[in-house]
N, C-alpha and C positions, 0 to 999 in steps of 0.2 A: 296237411303236409307237414312233415317234420324232418329234421336232420338227426341221425343217430350215429353212434360209434360202435363198431364191432371189431372183434379180432380176426385177423386173416388166418386161414388154415396153412398148413405146411406146404411148401412148394414141392410138387411131385414131378416125376419124369414126364417130359414132353409138355411141360407147362411153363408159362412165363408170368412174372409179376409186372404189371403195368402201373405207371403213375399216370392217371388220366389227365388229358389236357383240355379237350372240348367235347361237348355232347349236345346234339341238336334236339329240340323239343318237336316231336312228330305230332301229327294230328291225332293219332291214337293215344299218345301220352296226354294230350290236352283233353280228349274225351274222358279218359280215366279220371282226370282231375275235376273237370267241370260236371260230368254227367254220371260218373261211376261206371262207364263202359260205353260200348257202341254196339248196336244190333244185339245179338245174343251173347256177346262177350261182356261179362260183368266182373268187376273187382269184388272178390269174395273174402279176401284176406289182405293184410298189408303187403304192398308190392313196391320194390325199387324199380322205378321207371327207367327208360332210356335204352334205345337200341341203335342210335346213330352216334358213334363216338370214335375218338382217336386218342391215343396216349403214347407215352414214351416207355420203352422197355427199361425196367429198373434192374431186374434180376432174371437170368435165364436158368431154367431147371436142367437136369440131366437129359441127355439124348435130344437136344434141340439144336438144329442146324439152321443157318441163314438169318438168325436174329442175334443182336448184340445190344449191350447196354447203351442207352441214349438214342436208340433208333426210334423214329416216329412211325407208328403203324396205325392203320385203320383196322377196326375190329369188326369182323363179320359176326353178327349176332345169331346166325342160323346154324343149328347143330343137328342135321339129320342123323339117324341112327346107323345108316349104312347096311342094315340087316333085313329090313322089312320088304314086303312085296314091291312097293313103289320105288324104294332105293334100288332094288334088284333089277328093275326094268328101266332104270335111268331117269326116274322122275322123283328125285329126292325132295323137291318142293312139296310133294304130297306125302312125305314120310309119315307113317302111322304113329311114330314116337318122336316127332319133331320137338326139339327144344329150341325155342326162340326167345332170346334174352329180352326181359322187360314185357313179357306177354302174360295177360290174365286169361288166356284161352283155356289153359289146363289148370287143374288143381292137384297139388299145390302150384301156385304161380311160379313162373320162371323169372327169377330176379334179374334186374337190368343193370345198366352200365353207369348210372349217375352216382358214381363213387369216386373218391380221390385216388384209391388204389384198389386193384382187383387182380386176382389170379385167373387166367384163362388158358385153354389149350393153345399151344403154339400154332396149330394149324389154322386158328381163327385170325391170326395176325398177319396183315399184309403191309410190308414196308412201303413207305411213300418217298418219293424223290426229294432230294435236298432242295430247299427253296420253297417248298409247299408248306403252307401254314397248317397248324392243327385244325383250325376252323374249316379249311378246305377239305382236309382229310376226313373230317367227321361227316362230310356230305356224300361219302362213298356209298353208304347204305341206301339213301333215297335215290341217288342216281342209278344204282343197280336195279331198283324197283322199276325205274322208268326205261332203262335199257331192255329189261325183260318185257315190259309192256310193248315197246316198239317192235320187238321181235315177234310178238303175237300177230302183228298186222301183215307179216310177210314182207316182200320187197317194197321199199318206199322210195326208191330212186325215181325222181320226177313226179311224185304223187302230190295231189292236192289234199291237205290235211286240216282238220278242225280240231282244236284242243279246247274243251269246255272246262273252265276253271283255271285261274292263274295263281293259285297258291304255290307253295314250293314244289309239290309233285307235278302240277301242271306245267310250271316253268321248266323243270328238269326234263319233262316229257318233250317239250318243245326243243330243248337242246339235243335230246337223243334222236328225235325225228330229223332235225336239221343235219345231224351227224350221219344219219342213214340216207341222206340225199333228197329229202322232200323238196319240191320246187316251190310250194306255197303253203304257208302255215298261218291260219287264222286263229286268233286267241279270243275267247270271250270270258267275261267275268262281270260281277256286279260292282266292282270297285275300281276306280281309276288308279288308285295307289298300286293295286296288284298288277294292273295292265301296264303301268309305266315301266315295269321291269321286263316285260315280255319281248320287246325288240332286241334287247341285249342277249336274250336266250334263244333267239331264232325266229320270232314271229314276224311275218311280213305285213300283217294287218291286225289291229286290235279293235274290239267292239265291246262297249259297255252295254249289255243287254238290259240293264235297268233304265238307263237314260235314253237308249236307242233300241227299243224292243223289236223294231223291224230291221235292224242292222244286218241280219243274215238273209234277208229276202233275196238278194241277188244270187245267193248260193242255193236257194230252194227251188229255182225254176227247173222245168223239165225233169221233175221227180227228184231233184237233188243233184249237187255237183261235186261233193266231196268223195274222194276215193276211200278215205279212212277218217273216222272220228275217234278221238280219245276222250272219254268222259272221265274227268278227274274231279268232278264236283259231287256226284251221286245225288244231285238235286233233280226232282221230278221235272220242273220246267226246262232245265238244261237238257235232260235226256229226251224230252219231246222235241226240242229243237234239233237234237242230234239225229233223230229218226226222220225228221222232215228234210234235213239238209244232206244226208248221205245219199249217194246215188244208188240205183237198183244194183243189187249184188255187191254193194260196198260193204265195208267192215266197220263195226263199232267195237272198240276195245274198252271194256269196263275196268277202270282203274280205281275210281272212288268207291267206297263202301258205305252202306247205311242200313236201315231196317227195310221193311217191306215198302214198296212203292208201286204205283200204277204205271203200267207201260202201254204204249200204243201197239197192241198186238197185231192189229190189222195192217199197220205199216210194216211191221217185221215180216209178216207173211207175204203181203202184196208186193213188196219191193225185194223179196228174197234176200233180206239183209243177214249178214253173218254178225252175230252179237257174241263177242268172246270175252270171257273173264281173264284177268291177269292177276296173279298172286305172287308177291315177293320176288325171288330171284334164286339163281344157283351160281353158275359160272360167271354170271354178269358182275358179281362183286369184284372179282379180280380185274375184269375189264374196266369197271368204274374207277378203280384205283389207278390203272394205267392211264386212262383218259384224263383224270384229274392231275396226275403226276406230270403229264406233258402239257397240261392246260389246253389240250385239244378241245375239251369241254371245260370252260371256265365257270366255276360255280360261284365265284365271288359276288356277282350281282344279286344273288338271292339271300345272302347273309346280311340281315338287317340289324340285329342286336346281339349283344353278349352281356351276360350277368355272371358275377361270381356265385359259386354254389350257395353261399350264405344268403343270397337274395333270390332263392329259387321261387318263392311265392310271387315276387315281383316279375320274375322271368315268365312264369306261366300266365300271369295276368296280362303281361305284354303280348305274349304269343296269341292270346285270345282276341286281340284288337287288330283286325285285318286292315283297318284304315291306315295303319302305319307299319305294322309288323309283317315280315315274311318269314325267314328262317331265324328263329331266336335260339341262341345257344347258351349253355352253361359253361363256365370256365372254372378251372381248378387251380388252387393256389400253387405258385412256384413252378408252373409248367407253361411253356409257350403253346 
Protein backbone atom coordinates (compact mmCIF):
# COMPACT_ATOMS: atom_id res chain seq x y z
CA UNK A 1 0.00 0.00 0.00
CA UNK A 2 1.22 3.46 -0.83
CA UNK A 3 0.03 7.05 -0.94
CA UNK A 4 0.39 8.87 -4.25
CA UNK A 5 -0.36 12.36 -5.57
CA UNK A 6 -2.12 12.99 -8.86
CA UNK A 7 -3.67 15.98 -10.62
CA UNK A 8 -7.42 16.51 -10.63
CA UNK A 9 -9.20 16.75 -13.99
CA UNK A 10 -11.22 19.81 -14.93
CA UNK A 11 -14.61 20.14 -13.21
CA UNK A 12 -17.38 19.49 -15.76
CA UNK A 13 -21.10 20.12 -15.94
CA UNK A 14 -23.15 18.29 -13.27
CA UNK A 15 -20.03 17.45 -11.26
CA UNK A 16 -18.79 18.55 -7.86
CA UNK A 17 -15.37 18.69 -6.26
CA UNK A 18 -15.38 17.13 -2.81
CA UNK A 19 -12.85 17.43 -0.03
CA UNK A 20 -13.18 14.03 1.58
CA UNK A 21 -13.72 13.81 5.32
CA UNK A 22 -14.09 10.15 6.34
CA UNK A 23 -13.95 6.77 4.65
CA UNK A 24 -14.73 3.38 6.17
CA UNK A 25 -12.66 0.27 5.53
CA UNK A 26 -15.03 -2.43 4.26
CA UNK A 27 -14.47 -6.17 4.42
CA UNK A 28 -13.85 -6.19 0.66
CA UNK A 29 -11.16 -3.50 1.03
CA UNK A 30 -9.57 -5.63 3.72
CA UNK A 31 -9.67 -8.73 1.50
CA UNK A 32 -8.00 -6.77 -1.31
CA UNK A 33 -5.24 -5.74 1.11
CA UNK A 34 -4.75 -9.06 2.91
CA UNK A 35 -5.59 -11.63 0.24
CA UNK A 36 -5.52 -9.85 -3.12
CA UNK A 37 -9.27 -10.32 -3.53
CA UNK A 38 -12.19 -12.49 -2.48
CA UNK A 39 -13.79 -15.40 -4.33
CA UNK A 40 -13.37 -14.82 -8.08
CA UNK A 41 -12.71 -11.08 -7.67
CA UNK A 42 -8.95 -10.44 -7.79
CA UNK A 43 -6.86 -7.28 -7.81
CA UNK A 44 -5.07 -7.29 -11.17
CA UNK A 45 -3.74 -3.74 -11.28
CA UNK A 46 -3.20 -0.89 -8.79
CA UNK A 47 -6.50 0.18 -7.26
CA UNK A 48 -7.61 3.04 -5.03
CA UNK A 49 -9.83 1.39 -2.44
CA UNK A 50 -12.81 2.83 -0.62
CA UNK A 51 -16.54 2.93 -1.28
CA UNK A 52 -17.89 4.03 2.13
CA UNK A 53 -17.20 7.75 2.35
CA UNK A 54 -18.40 11.25 3.08
CA UNK A 55 -16.94 14.64 2.21
CA UNK A 56 -17.66 18.34 2.03
CA UNK A 57 -18.52 20.10 -1.18
CA UNK A 58 -15.66 22.38 -2.19
CA UNK A 59 -16.69 23.51 -5.68
CA UNK A 60 -19.92 23.04 -7.62
CA UNK A 61 -19.77 22.67 -11.39
CA UNK A 62 -22.25 24.10 -13.90
CA UNK A 63 -25.85 22.82 -13.93
CA UNK A 64 -25.77 21.50 -10.36
CA UNK A 65 -28.75 22.18 -8.10
CA UNK A 66 -29.22 21.45 -4.40
CA UNK A 67 -25.55 21.36 -3.45
CA UNK A 68 -23.40 24.19 -2.17
CA UNK A 69 -19.91 24.76 -0.82
CA UNK A 70 -19.34 23.43 2.69
CA UNK A 71 -22.21 20.97 2.61
CA UNK A 72 -21.50 17.51 4.08
CA UNK A 73 -22.56 14.72 1.73
CA UNK A 74 -22.50 10.95 1.72
CA UNK A 75 -21.19 9.59 -1.58
CA UNK A 76 -23.10 6.83 -3.33
CA UNK A 77 -20.39 4.69 -5.00
CA UNK A 78 -22.84 2.92 -7.30
CA UNK A 79 -23.13 4.15 -10.89
CA UNK A 80 -25.53 2.06 -13.02
CA UNK A 81 -25.60 2.95 -16.72
CA UNK A 82 -29.35 3.54 -16.97
CA UNK A 83 -29.39 2.08 -20.50
CA UNK A 84 -28.98 -1.71 -20.31
CA UNK A 85 -31.68 -4.39 -20.05
CA UNK A 86 -31.62 -4.58 -16.25
CA UNK A 87 -31.69 -0.83 -15.79
CA UNK A 88 -34.64 -0.77 -18.17
CA UNK A 89 -36.66 -3.27 -16.12
CA UNK A 90 -36.02 -1.53 -12.82
CA UNK A 91 -33.12 -3.69 -11.61
CA UNK A 92 -30.15 -1.29 -11.73
CA UNK A 93 -28.37 -3.38 -9.09
CA UNK A 94 -27.73 -5.87 -11.90
CA UNK A 95 -26.64 -3.27 -14.45
CA UNK A 96 -24.51 -4.89 -17.14
CA UNK A 97 -22.17 -1.88 -17.16
CA UNK A 98 -22.22 -1.10 -13.44
CA UNK A 99 -19.41 1.13 -12.21
CA UNK A 100 -18.91 0.69 -8.47
CA UNK A 101 -16.18 2.82 -6.97
CA UNK A 102 -13.30 0.94 -5.37
CA UNK A 103 -14.18 -2.37 -7.05
CA UNK A 104 -11.75 -4.80 -8.68
CA UNK A 105 -14.57 -6.77 -10.31
CA UNK A 106 -13.98 -5.23 -13.74
CA UNK A 107 -10.81 -4.45 -15.64
CA UNK A 108 -9.74 -1.70 -15.63
CA UNK A 109 -10.67 -1.46 -11.97
CA UNK A 110 -13.02 1.24 -10.80
CA UNK A 111 -10.99 3.57 -8.60
CA UNK A 112 -12.33 4.35 -5.14
CA UNK A 113 -12.85 7.10 -2.62
CA UNK A 114 -9.80 6.99 -0.36
CA UNK A 115 -8.50 10.36 -1.59
CA UNK A 116 -8.37 13.78 0.00
CA UNK A 117 -10.11 15.43 -2.98
CA UNK A 118 -12.19 13.90 -5.75
CA UNK A 119 -14.57 14.96 -8.51
CA UNK A 120 -17.81 12.99 -8.69
CA UNK A 121 -21.17 13.37 -10.48
CA UNK A 122 -23.49 15.52 -8.40
CA UNK A 123 -26.16 12.82 -8.54
CA UNK A 124 -23.97 10.65 -6.30
CA UNK A 125 -23.91 13.22 -3.49
CA UNK A 126 -26.57 13.01 -0.77
CA UNK A 127 -26.64 15.91 1.72
CA UNK A 128 -26.55 14.96 5.40
CA UNK A 129 -28.38 16.83 8.16
CA UNK A 130 -26.62 19.42 10.31
CA UNK A 131 -25.20 17.91 13.48
CA UNK A 132 -24.33 14.58 11.87
CA UNK A 133 -20.61 13.84 11.77
CA UNK A 134 -18.66 12.80 8.70
CA UNK A 135 -17.95 9.48 10.44
CA UNK A 136 -21.68 8.79 10.67
CA UNK A 137 -22.32 9.94 7.11
CA UNK A 138 -19.65 7.53 5.82
CA UNK A 139 -21.76 4.65 7.17
CA UNK A 140 -24.56 5.33 4.66
CA UNK A 141 -23.19 2.81 2.15
CA UNK A 142 -22.98 -0.21 4.49
CA UNK A 143 -26.35 0.70 6.03
CA UNK A 144 -27.85 0.79 2.53
CA UNK A 145 -26.52 -2.74 1.95
CA UNK A 146 -28.29 -3.90 5.10
CA UNK A 147 -31.56 -2.10 4.34
CA UNK A 148 -31.59 -3.86 0.98
CA UNK A 149 -30.89 -7.19 2.69
CA UNK A 150 -33.76 -6.63 5.12
CA UNK A 151 -36.07 -5.91 2.20
CA UNK A 152 -35.24 -9.30 0.65
CA UNK A 153 -36.91 -11.02 3.61
CA UNK A 154 -40.32 -9.43 3.08
CA UNK A 155 -42.41 -8.22 6.02
CA UNK A 156 -40.47 -8.42 9.30
CA UNK A 157 -43.03 -6.94 11.67
CA UNK A 158 -43.15 -9.25 14.70
CA UNK A 159 -40.64 -11.69 13.18
CA UNK A 160 -38.16 -13.87 15.04
CA UNK A 161 -34.77 -13.22 13.40
CA UNK A 162 -31.27 -14.68 13.63
CA UNK A 163 -28.25 -12.69 12.45
CA UNK A 164 -25.08 -14.77 11.99
CA UNK A 165 -21.99 -12.58 12.26
CA UNK A 166 -21.66 -9.40 14.32
CA UNK A 167 -19.21 -7.47 12.21
CA UNK A 168 -20.22 -4.06 10.83
CA UNK A 169 -22.63 -5.53 8.26
CA UNK A 170 -24.16 -7.90 10.78
CA UNK A 171 -24.62 -5.10 13.31
CA UNK A 172 -26.18 -2.77 10.76
CA UNK A 173 -28.43 -5.62 9.61
CA UNK A 174 -29.66 -5.91 13.20
CA UNK A 175 -30.45 -2.18 13.17
CA UNK A 176 -32.27 -2.48 9.84
CA UNK A 177 -34.26 -5.47 11.06
CA UNK A 178 -35.19 -3.71 14.30
CA UNK A 179 -36.28 -0.69 12.27
CA UNK A 180 -38.46 -3.02 10.18
CA UNK A 181 -40.26 -4.21 13.31
CA UNK A 182 -38.70 -7.58 14.21
CA UNK A 183 -39.81 -8.78 17.64
CA UNK A 184 -36.77 -10.93 18.49
CA UNK A 185 -33.22 -10.60 17.15
CA UNK A 186 -30.62 -13.20 18.10
CA UNK A 187 -27.02 -12.40 17.19
CA UNK A 188 -24.21 -14.95 16.93
CA UNK A 189 -20.48 -14.56 16.47
CA UNK A 190 -17.17 -16.06 17.56
CA UNK A 191 -16.05 -12.88 19.33
CA UNK A 192 -17.31 -11.39 22.58
CA UNK A 193 -15.99 -7.99 21.47
CA UNK A 194 -18.16 -8.06 18.37
CA UNK A 195 -21.20 -9.26 20.28
CA UNK A 196 -20.78 -6.54 22.91
CA UNK A 197 -22.00 -3.99 20.35
CA UNK A 198 -25.03 -6.01 19.26
CA UNK A 199 -27.54 -4.91 21.95
CA UNK A 200 -27.06 -1.25 21.02
CA UNK A 201 -27.89 -2.15 17.41
CA UNK A 202 -31.05 -4.09 18.23
CA UNK A 203 -30.10 -7.60 19.35
CA UNK A 204 -32.28 -9.05 22.10
CA UNK A 205 -29.98 -12.06 22.66
CA UNK A 206 -26.29 -12.64 21.90
CA UNK A 207 -24.57 -16.02 21.64
CA UNK A 208 -20.86 -16.70 21.28
CA UNK A 209 -20.97 -19.95 19.31
CA UNK A 210 -17.26 -20.54 19.91
CA UNK A 211 -17.59 -20.72 23.69
CA UNK A 212 -21.22 -21.90 23.66
CA UNK A 213 -21.59 -24.13 20.59
CA UNK A 214 -25.01 -25.37 21.72
CA UNK A 215 -26.33 -21.89 22.39
CA UNK A 216 -28.79 -22.01 19.50
CA UNK A 217 -30.29 -25.35 20.56
CA UNK A 218 -33.50 -23.80 21.97
CA UNK A 219 -34.21 -22.29 18.54
CA UNK A 220 -33.54 -25.55 16.68
CA UNK A 221 -36.42 -27.56 18.21
CA UNK A 222 -39.48 -28.51 16.14
CA UNK A 223 -37.48 -28.16 12.90
CA UNK A 224 -36.37 -24.63 13.74
CA UNK A 225 -37.99 -21.50 15.14
CA UNK A 226 -36.57 -18.51 13.25
CA UNK A 227 -38.74 -16.88 10.62
CA UNK A 228 -35.71 -15.29 8.94
CA UNK A 229 -31.95 -15.77 9.16
CA UNK A 230 -29.47 -13.23 7.83
CA UNK A 231 -26.09 -14.85 7.25
CA UNK A 232 -23.52 -12.06 7.37
CA UNK A 233 -20.55 -14.34 7.99
CA UNK A 234 -20.33 -16.57 4.89
CA UNK A 235 -18.77 -19.18 7.19
CA UNK A 236 -19.69 -22.79 6.60
CA UNK A 237 -20.41 -23.63 10.27
CA UNK A 238 -22.60 -20.54 10.65
CA UNK A 239 -24.56 -21.41 7.53
CA UNK A 240 -25.17 -24.94 8.78
CA UNK A 241 -26.53 -23.49 12.02
CA UNK A 242 -28.74 -21.18 9.98
CA UNK A 243 -30.27 -24.11 8.08
CA UNK A 244 -30.85 -25.96 11.36
CA UNK A 245 -32.46 -23.02 13.14
CA UNK A 246 -34.72 -21.55 10.43
CA UNK A 247 -38.26 -22.89 10.47
CA UNK A 248 -39.81 -24.83 7.57
CA UNK A 249 -40.56 -22.44 4.70
CA UNK A 250 -38.52 -19.80 6.48
CA UNK A 251 -36.09 -17.52 4.68
CA UNK A 252 -32.31 -17.29 4.78
CA UNK A 253 -30.94 -14.05 3.34
CA UNK A 254 -27.33 -14.46 2.24
CA UNK A 255 -25.45 -11.22 2.85
CA UNK A 256 -21.88 -12.43 3.40
CA UNK A 257 -19.81 -13.60 0.43
CA UNK A 258 -16.97 -16.08 0.08
CA UNK A 259 -15.72 -18.77 -2.28
CA UNK A 260 -17.33 -22.16 -2.75
CA UNK A 261 -18.67 -23.83 0.41
CA UNK A 262 -20.58 -26.99 1.24
CA UNK A 263 -24.26 -26.50 2.01
CA UNK A 264 -26.82 -28.78 3.73
CA UNK A 265 -28.84 -29.41 0.59
CA UNK A 266 -31.16 -31.94 2.25
CA UNK A 267 -32.24 -29.34 4.80
CA UNK A 268 -32.83 -26.79 2.04
CA UNK A 269 -35.12 -29.22 0.23
CA UNK A 270 -36.68 -31.01 3.21
CA UNK A 271 -37.66 -27.81 5.04
CA UNK A 272 -38.60 -25.97 1.82
CA UNK A 273 -36.32 -23.10 2.82
CA UNK A 274 -36.11 -19.94 0.74
CA UNK A 275 -32.40 -19.09 0.45
CA UNK A 276 -32.06 -15.67 -1.12
CA UNK A 277 -29.01 -13.64 -2.04
CA UNK A 278 -28.72 -9.92 -1.43
CA UNK A 279 -26.38 -7.67 -3.36
CA UNK A 280 -25.58 -4.02 -2.72
CA UNK A 281 -28.48 -1.51 -2.90
CA UNK A 282 -30.30 1.00 -5.05
CA UNK A 283 -32.88 3.41 -3.60
CA UNK A 284 -31.83 2.28 -0.14
CA UNK A 285 -28.83 4.64 -0.21
CA UNK A 286 -31.07 7.70 0.04
CA UNK A 287 -33.09 5.94 2.74
CA UNK A 288 -29.89 5.22 4.69
CA UNK A 289 -28.89 8.88 4.58
CA UNK A 290 -32.32 9.89 5.87
CA UNK A 291 -32.20 7.37 8.72
CA UNK A 292 -28.68 8.43 9.71
CA UNK A 293 -29.56 12.12 9.45
CA UNK A 294 -32.43 11.70 11.92
CA UNK A 295 -30.50 9.14 13.99
CA UNK A 296 -33.52 6.88 13.64
CA UNK A 297 -30.73 4.38 13.13
CA UNK A 298 -27.75 5.43 15.21
CA UNK A 299 -24.57 4.11 13.59
CA UNK A 300 -22.17 5.51 16.16
CA UNK A 301 -21.85 2.28 18.22
CA UNK A 302 -20.16 0.48 15.31
CA UNK A 303 -17.45 3.13 14.71
CA UNK A 304 -14.45 1.92 16.69
CA UNK A 305 -11.33 3.58 15.25
CA UNK A 306 -10.21 6.49 13.08
CA UNK A 307 -6.77 6.94 11.51
CA UNK A 308 -5.40 9.78 9.38
CA UNK A 309 -4.73 8.90 5.76
CA UNK A 310 -1.00 8.95 6.44
CA UNK A 311 -1.52 5.95 8.75
CA UNK A 312 -3.47 3.90 6.22
CA UNK A 313 -1.38 0.77 6.74
CA UNK A 314 -1.96 0.92 10.49
CA UNK A 315 -5.67 1.47 9.83
CA UNK A 316 -5.94 -1.63 7.62
CA UNK A 317 -3.96 -3.70 10.11
CA UNK A 318 -6.29 -2.54 12.90
CA UNK A 319 -9.35 -3.36 10.80
CA UNK A 320 -8.08 -6.92 10.54
CA UNK A 321 -8.08 -7.36 14.32
CA UNK A 322 -11.66 -8.26 15.22
CA UNK A 323 -10.78 -8.64 18.88
CA UNK A 324 -10.96 -4.85 19.22
CA UNK A 325 -11.98 -3.34 15.88
CA UNK A 326 -15.40 -2.92 14.29
CA UNK A 327 -15.72 -0.11 11.74
CA UNK A 328 -12.31 1.46 11.17
CA UNK A 329 -12.26 4.71 9.22
CA UNK A 330 -9.69 6.88 7.51
CA UNK A 331 -9.87 10.62 8.06
CA UNK A 332 -8.56 13.35 5.81
CA UNK A 333 -6.62 16.43 6.88
CA UNK A 334 -8.45 19.67 7.46
CA UNK A 335 -12.00 18.30 7.26
CA UNK A 336 -14.37 17.27 10.05
